[in-house]
C-alpha positions as CSV (number, residue, x, y, z in Angstrom):
1,M,-20.3,80.5,75.5
2,E,-22.7,83.1,76.7
3,L,-20.8,85.6,79.0
4,G,-23.7,87.8,80.0
5,L,-25.7,87.3,83.2
6,G,-29.3,86.1,83.0
7,A,-31.9,87.5,85.3
8,K,-31.4,84.7,87.9
9,D,-27.7,85.2,88.0
10,A,-28.0,89.0,88.2
11,A,-30.4,88.7,91.1
12,F,-27.9,86.4,92.8
13,R,-25.1,88.9,92.2
14,D,-27.2,91.6,93.8
15,E,-27.9,89.3,96.9
16,V,-24.2,88.8,97.3
17,R,-23.5,92.5,97.2
18,R,-26.1,93.2,99.8
19,F,-24.6,90.6,102.1
20,L,-21.2,92.1,101.6
21,D,-22.4,95.6,102.2
22,E,-23.9,94.4,105.5
23,K,-21.3,91.9,106.8
24,L,-18.0,93.3,105.6
25,T,-17.2,95.6,108.5
26,P,-14.8,98.5,108.2
27,E,-12.2,96.3,110.1
28,L,-12.6,93.4,107.7
29,R,-12.3,95.7,104.7
30,E,-9.3,97.3,106.2
31,T,-7.7,93.9,106.5
32,G,-8.6,92.9,103.0
33,K,-7.0,96.1,101.7
34,L,-3.8,95.8,103.7
35,M,-3.1,92.1,103.6
36,T,0.5,91.1,102.9
37,S,-0.1,87.3,102.6
38,V,-2.5,85.0,100.7
39,Y,-3.8,84.4,104.3
40,A,-5.5,86.7,106.7
41,D,-4.5,86.6,110.3
42,Y,-6.2,84.0,112.4
43,E,-8.6,86.4,114.3
44,T,-9.8,88.0,111.1
45,T,-10.1,84.7,109.4
46,M,-12.5,83.3,112.2
47,T,-14.5,86.5,112.3
48,W,-15.2,86.4,108.5
49,H,-15.6,82.6,108.7
50,K,-18.4,83.0,111.3
51,A,-20.3,85.6,109.2
52,L,-20.2,83.3,106.1
53,Y,-21.2,80.3,108.2
54,E,-24.2,82.0,109.6
55,K,-25.3,82.9,106.1
56,G,-24.7,79.3,105.0
57,W,-22.0,80.4,102.4
58,V,-18.8,79.3,104.1
59,A,-18.3,76.1,101.9
60,P,-20.5,76.8,98.8
61,A,-18.6,74.2,96.8
62,W,-19.4,71.3,99.1
63,P,-22.4,69.1,98.3
64,V,-25.7,70.4,99.7
65,E,-26.1,67.4,102.0
66,H,-22.9,68.4,103.7
67,G,-23.6,72.1,104.1
68,G,-22.8,73.4,100.7
69,C,-24.8,75.6,98.3
70,D,-26.9,74.5,95.4
71,W,-25.3,77.0,93.2
72,S,-24.6,76.8,89.4
73,V,-20.9,77.1,88.3
74,V,-21.7,80.6,87.1
75,Q,-22.9,81.5,90.6
76,H,-19.8,80.2,92.2
77,Y,-17.8,82.5,89.9
78,I,-19.9,85.4,90.7
79,F,-19.4,84.9,94.3
80,S,-15.6,84.7,93.9
81,S,-15.7,87.9,91.8
82,E,-17.8,89.8,94.2
83,L,-15.6,88.8,97.2
84,A,-12.5,90.1,95.3
85,A,-14.2,93.3,94.2
86,A,-15.4,94.1,97.8
87,G,-11.9,93.4,99.2
88,A,-13.0,90.6,101.5
89,P,-10.2,88.8,103.5
90,S,-9.5,85.2,102.6
91,L,-10.4,82.2,104.6
92,S,-8.0,79.4,105.4
93,P,-8.3,76.8,102.7
94,M,-6.8,73.9,104.7
95,G,-10.2,72.7,106.2
96,L,-12.8,74.1,103.9
97,G,-10.9,73.8,100.5
98,M,-8.8,70.7,101.1
99,C,-9.5,68.4,104.1
100,G,-13.3,68.8,103.8
101,P,-13.5,67.8,100.1
102,V,-11.1,64.8,100.8
103,L,-13.3,63.6,103.6
104,I,-16.4,63.9,101.4
105,G,-14.7,61.9,98.7
106,Y,-12.8,59.3,100.7
107,G,-13.9,59.6,104.3
108,T,-15.9,57.0,106.3
109,P,-19.5,57.9,107.3
110,E,-18.1,58.3,110.9
111,Q,-15.4,60.6,109.8
112,K,-17.8,62.8,107.7
113,A,-20.3,62.9,110.6
114,H,-17.6,64.0,113.1
115,Y,-15.3,66.3,111.2
116,L,-17.4,68.0,108.5
117,P,-19.7,70.0,110.9
118,R,-16.6,71.0,112.9
119,I,-14.9,72.3,109.8
120,L,-18.0,74.3,108.8
121,N,-18.6,76.0,112.2
122,G,-14.9,76.7,112.7
123,E,-14.5,74.5,115.8
124,D,-11.7,72.7,114.0
125,F,-8.9,74.7,112.3
126,W,-6.7,72.5,110.1
127,C,-3.2,72.6,108.8
128,Q,-1.4,70.5,106.1
129,G,1.4,68.0,106.8
130,Y,2.9,67.3,103.4
131,S,6.4,68.8,102.8
132,E,9.4,67.5,104.7
133,P,13.0,68.6,104.7
134,G,14.2,67.1,101.4
135,S,10.7,66.2,100.3
136,G,8.9,69.1,98.8
137,S,8.5,68.9,95.1
138,D,9.5,65.3,95.2
139,L,6.8,64.6,97.7
140,A,6.8,60.8,97.2
141,S,10.2,60.7,98.9
142,L,8.7,61.6,102.3
143,Q,10.0,59.7,105.2
144,M,7.7,60.4,108.3
145,S,6.9,56.9,109.5
146,A,3.8,55.4,110.9
147,V,4.3,51.9,112.5
148,E,1.4,49.8,113.4
149,D,0.9,49.1,117.2
150,G,-2.5,47.4,117.8
151,D,-5.3,49.8,117.0
152,D,-2.9,52.7,116.6
153,F,0.0,54.0,114.5
154,I,3.1,55.3,116.1
155,C,4.3,58.4,114.1
156,N,7.8,59.8,114.0
157,G,9.2,62.4,111.7
158,Q,9.0,66.0,110.7
159,K,6.9,68.3,108.5
160,I,7.9,71.8,107.3
161,W,6.4,74.9,105.7
162,T,3.2,74.2,107.6
163,T,0.9,77.2,107.4
164,H,-0.7,78.3,110.6
165,A,0.2,75.2,112.5
166,N,0.7,77.5,115.5
167,Y,-3.1,77.9,115.5
168,A,-4.3,74.6,114.2
169,N,-5.9,72.0,116.4
170,R,-5.9,69.3,113.6
171,I,-3.5,68.3,110.8
172,F,-4.0,66.0,107.8
173,N,-0.8,64.2,107.2
174,L,1.0,62.0,104.7
175,V,3.0,59.3,106.4
176,R,5.0,56.3,105.2
177,T,3.4,53.0,106.5
178,S,5.6,50.8,104.3
179,K,8.6,51.0,102.0
180,E,8.0,49.9,98.5
181,D,9.9,49.7,95.2
182,I,7.7,52.5,93.9
183,P,7.9,55.5,96.3
184,Q,4.3,56.5,95.7
185,R,3.1,53.2,97.3
186,G,3.1,52.7,101.0
187,I,2.0,56.3,101.8
188,T,-1.0,56.8,104.0
189,F,-3.3,59.8,104.5
190,I,-4.0,60.2,108.3
191,L,-5.6,62.8,110.6
192,I,-3.8,63.8,113.8
193,D,-4.9,66.0,116.7
194,M,-2.3,68.7,117.3
195,D,-2.6,68.4,121.1
196,T,-1.5,64.7,121.0
197,P,1.6,64.1,123.1
198,G,4.8,64.2,121.1
199,V,3.7,66.9,118.6
200,K,5.9,70.0,118.7
201,V,5.5,73.1,116.6
202,E,8.4,75.6,116.0
203,P,8.0,78.8,113.9
204,L,9.6,79.6,110.5
205,I,9.8,83.4,109.9
206,M,9.0,84.5,106.3
207,L,11.1,87.0,104.3
208,S,8.4,89.6,105.1
209,G,9.0,89.0,108.8
210,E,5.6,87.2,109.4
211,H,5.2,84.0,111.4
212,I,2.9,82.1,109.1
213,Q,4.9,79.0,108.4
214,N,6.1,76.3,110.9
215,Q,8.0,73.1,111.2
216,I,6.4,70.3,113.2
217,F,8.2,67.5,115.0
218,F,6.4,64.2,115.7
219,T,8.0,61.9,118.3
220,D,6.3,58.7,119.2
221,V,2.9,60.2,118.4
222,R,0.1,57.7,118.9
223,V,-2.7,58.0,116.3
224,P,-5.8,55.8,116.1
225,K,-6.1,53.7,112.9
226,K,-9.6,55.0,112.5
227,N,-8.0,58.3,111.5
228,V,-6.8,56.9,108.2
229,V,-8.6,58.4,105.2
230,G,-8.9,56.0,102.4
231,K,-6.9,52.8,102.4
232,V,-3.7,52.2,104.3
233,G,-0.9,52.5,101.8
234,D,-3.0,54.2,99.2
235,G,-2.6,57.8,100.5
236,W,-0.9,59.0,97.3
237,T,-4.4,58.5,95.6
238,V,-6.0,60.6,98.3
239,A,-3.3,63.2,98.0
240,K,-3.6,63.6,94.3
241,Y,-7.3,64.1,94.8
242,L,-6.7,66.9,97.3
243,M,-4.2,68.6,95.0
244,Q,-6.9,69.2,92.4
245,F,-8.6,71.4,95.0
246,E,-5.4,73.1,96.2
247,R,-4.2,74.0,92.7
248,G,-7.4,74.8,90.9
249,G,-10.0,75.3,93.7
250,H,-10.5,79.0,93.2
251,A,-10.7,81.7,90.6
252,Y,-7.6,83.8,90.2
253,A,-8.7,86.4,87.7
254,P,-11.2,88.4,89.8
255,G,-8.6,89.1,92.5
256,L,-5.9,89.9,90.0
257,H,-8.1,92.3,88.1
258,N,-8.8,94.1,91.4
259,R,-5.1,94.3,92.3
260,L,-4.2,95.6,88.8
261,A,-6.8,98.4,89.2
262,R,-5.2,99.4,92.5
263,I,-1.7,99.5,90.9
264,R,-3.1,101.7,88.1
265,R,-4.5,104.1,90.8
266,M,-1.1,104.2,92.4
267,A,0.5,105.1,89.0
268,E,-2.0,107.9,88.6
269,N,-1.2,109.3,92.0
270,E,2.6,108.9,92.1
271,R,4.7,111.7,90.5
272,G,8.3,111.8,89.7
273,G,10.8,114.5,90.6
274,D,9.8,116.4,87.5
275,G,6.1,116.3,88.5
276,T,5.0,113.8,85.8
277,R,2.6,111.0,86.7
278,L,4.0,107.4,86.5
279,I,0.8,106.4,84.4
280,D,1.9,108.8,81.7
281,D,5.2,106.9,81.4
282,T,4.7,104.9,78.2
283,G,6.9,102.1,79.4
284,F,5.1,101.6,82.6
285,A,1.7,101.9,80.8
286,A,2.8,99.2,78.4
287,K,3.6,96.9,81.4
288,L,0.1,97.5,82.9
289,A,-1.4,96.7,79.5
290,A,0.5,93.5,79.1
291,A,-0.6,92.5,82.7
292,S,-4.1,93.2,81.8
293,V,-3.9,91.0,78.7
294,E,-2.5,88.1,80.8
295,I,-5.2,88.4,83.4
296,T,-7.9,88.5,80.7
297,A,-6.4,85.4,79.1
298,L,-6.5,83.7,82.4
299,E,-10.0,84.8,83.0
300,Y,-11.2,83.4,79.8
301,T,-9.4,80.1,80.6
302,E,-11.4,80.1,83.8
303,H,-14.6,80.7,81.9
304,R,-13.8,77.9,79.6
305,I,-13.2,75.6,82.5
306,M,-16.3,76.9,84.2
307,S,-18.3,76.0,81.0
308,A,-16.8,72.5,81.0
309,L,-17.6,72.1,84.7
310,S,-21.2,73.1,84.1
311,H,-21.4,70.2,81.6
312,G,-20.1,67.6,84.1
313,Q,-16.5,67.6,82.8
314,A,-13.5,67.3,85.2
315,P,-10.8,70.0,85.1
316,G,-7.9,67.6,84.9
317,A,-4.6,69.2,84.0
318,E,-6.3,72.7,83.8
319,S,-5.9,72.9,87.6
320,S,-2.1,72.8,87.0
321,L,-2.5,75.5,84.3
322,L,-4.5,77.8,86.5
323,K,-2.1,77.4,89.4
324,T,0.9,78.1,87.3
325,R,-0.4,81.2,85.5
326,G,-2.3,82.5,88.5
327,T,0.7,82.6,90.7
328,E,3.1,83.9,88.1
329,V,0.8,86.7,87.1
330,S,0.3,87.5,90.9
331,Q,4.1,87.8,91.3
332,R,4.3,90.1,88.3
333,L,1.7,92.3,89.9
334,T,3.8,92.5,93.1
335,E,6.8,93.7,90.9
336,L,4.7,96.4,89.2
337,A,3.4,97.6,92.6
338,L,7.0,97.9,93.8
339,E,7.8,100.0,90.7
340,A,4.7,102.1,91.3
341,V,5.6,103.1,94.9
342,A,9.2,103.6,94.2
343,H,11.2,104.7,97.3
344,Y,8.1,104.2,99.5
345,A,8.8,100.5,99.2
346,L,11.9,100.8,101.5
347,P,10.5,101.3,105.0
348,F,9.8,98.1,107.0
349,Q,6.6,99.0,109.0
350,P,4.4,95.8,109.5
351,H,2.4,97.7,112.1
352,A,0.9,99.7,109.2
353,T,-0.3,96.5,107.4
354,R,-2.4,93.4,108.2
355,P,0.2,90.5,108.3
356,G,-0.9,86.9,108.0
357,G,0.6,86.2,111.4
358,P,2.6,87.8,114.2
359,V,5.8,89.7,113.2
360,P,8.3,88.6,115.9
361,G,10.9,91.1,117.1
362,V,9.0,94.2,115.9
363,P,7.9,96.4,118.9
364,K,4.3,97.6,118.9
365,P,4.0,101.3,118.0
366,T,3.4,103.8,120.8
367,G,0.7,105.6,119.0
368,N,2.8,108.5,117.9
369,E,4.5,107.0,114.9
370,K,2.8,107.8,111.6
371,P,3.5,105.2,108.8
372,V,5.8,106.5,106.1
373,G,4.3,107.1,102.6
374,P,0.8,106.9,101.3
375,E,-1.4,104.1,102.6
376,H,-1.4,102.2,99.3
377,S,2.4,101.7,99.6
378,W,2.4,100.1,103.1
379,P,1.7,96.5,102.2
380,V,3.6,96.5,98.8
381,T,7.0,95.2,99.9
382,P,5.7,92.6,102.3
383,K,3.3,91.3,99.7
384,Y,6.2,91.1,97.2
385,L,8.4,89.2,99.6
386,N,5.6,86.9,100.7
387,D,4.4,86.2,97.1
388,R,7.8,84.7,96.2
389,A,6.4,81.4,97.6
390,G,3.5,81.3,95.2
391,S,5.3,79.5,92.5
392,I,6.6,76.9,95.0
393,Y,3.7,76.0,97.2
394,A,1.1,73.4,96.1
395,G,3.7,71.8,93.9
396,T,6.3,74.0,92.2
397,N,5.4,75.6,88.8
398,E,8.1,73.4,87.2
399,I,6.3,70.3,88.4
400,Q,3.0,71.8,87.1
401,R,4.6,72.2,83.7
402,N,5.7,68.6,83.7
403,I,2.1,67.5,84.5
404,M,0.8,69.7,81.7
405,A,3.4,68.4,79.2
406,K,2.5,64.8,80.0
407,A,-1.3,65.1,80.3
408,V,-2.0,67.7,77.5
409,L,1.0,67.3,75.1
410,G,1.7,63.6,75.7
411,L,5.4,64.2,76.2
């Protein structure tokens, strides 16, 4: 596999860099640097979404006829790498990376015509209704019901751990339309307007203090049957299709390399009581080297998958592999960052960071309080606490290992 860039790809990389130099404002860069979640706050997300939409790059992986970019697989990887290197804030994946691809794959012509342009321009902001109390990793045990009533379904139940539901105006939901001997059957994928009567959103506060997650209660919510994506009772097929995008829909390595470089700089600047630099501690330097090896291994796996995709092959179980290793290495980096900032990890000062949502109960600073510690230390602890969920969301890593054992090893 040729890893060097040809002239066309190098020119594309330069175009991306010029765009980022122009459109990544100091405020956007500051948010990217001080983010404590995998998600930027809603206002920042929509500002960056608008800039990418105006360029035509907000959903590059979509088919061209639906607003995507006619890029090669290598160009997609270049784009991800340059975003990470520039410190661009992330976009919400719920519409662009999940619901959109599902509609393209399973939606009716009417659904595509209505929803896809609204996802692209940011008019619709989506959240995901999958997990329920008692139905997370065992998602097929979900109980939220949808009972037929003429041209509608009447939905009752609860969803939990729903990211940014407090901002979303739409939700894609898995509901149970019938009870079958096999739990994966009788599940339906349906789209619901969040302002429909009977929908109630309540906050769930993260360990980091941020309001990013929510629980949603549905009480006699009337949803038109035309909002079903795919066939009634065959939502499990649609959900599995979506999971391929959620678990393996982006490149991990570029962002991980960038974060490791920041930790290395922290270690070069931090000094112990005896005046020695942390980077000169052989034990810590060995941990950095081990993390670098893990990221490089993940990167070459991504390159291998990228090569397969360029030849028309599907990723398959590799999406589970990337999700597992990507989230576990990410968690390892948060631990190294904690070690690097030492006692500066202790102050709780969300006003100095860029949380993924509001931090209830924390008063706004008066303007006289200077954050404690060097700037690079401010987001470290919230990022550590927030990233604990990485090995749980999108299907726990234990579930991913079961998938890999079955699909790859035949166990």
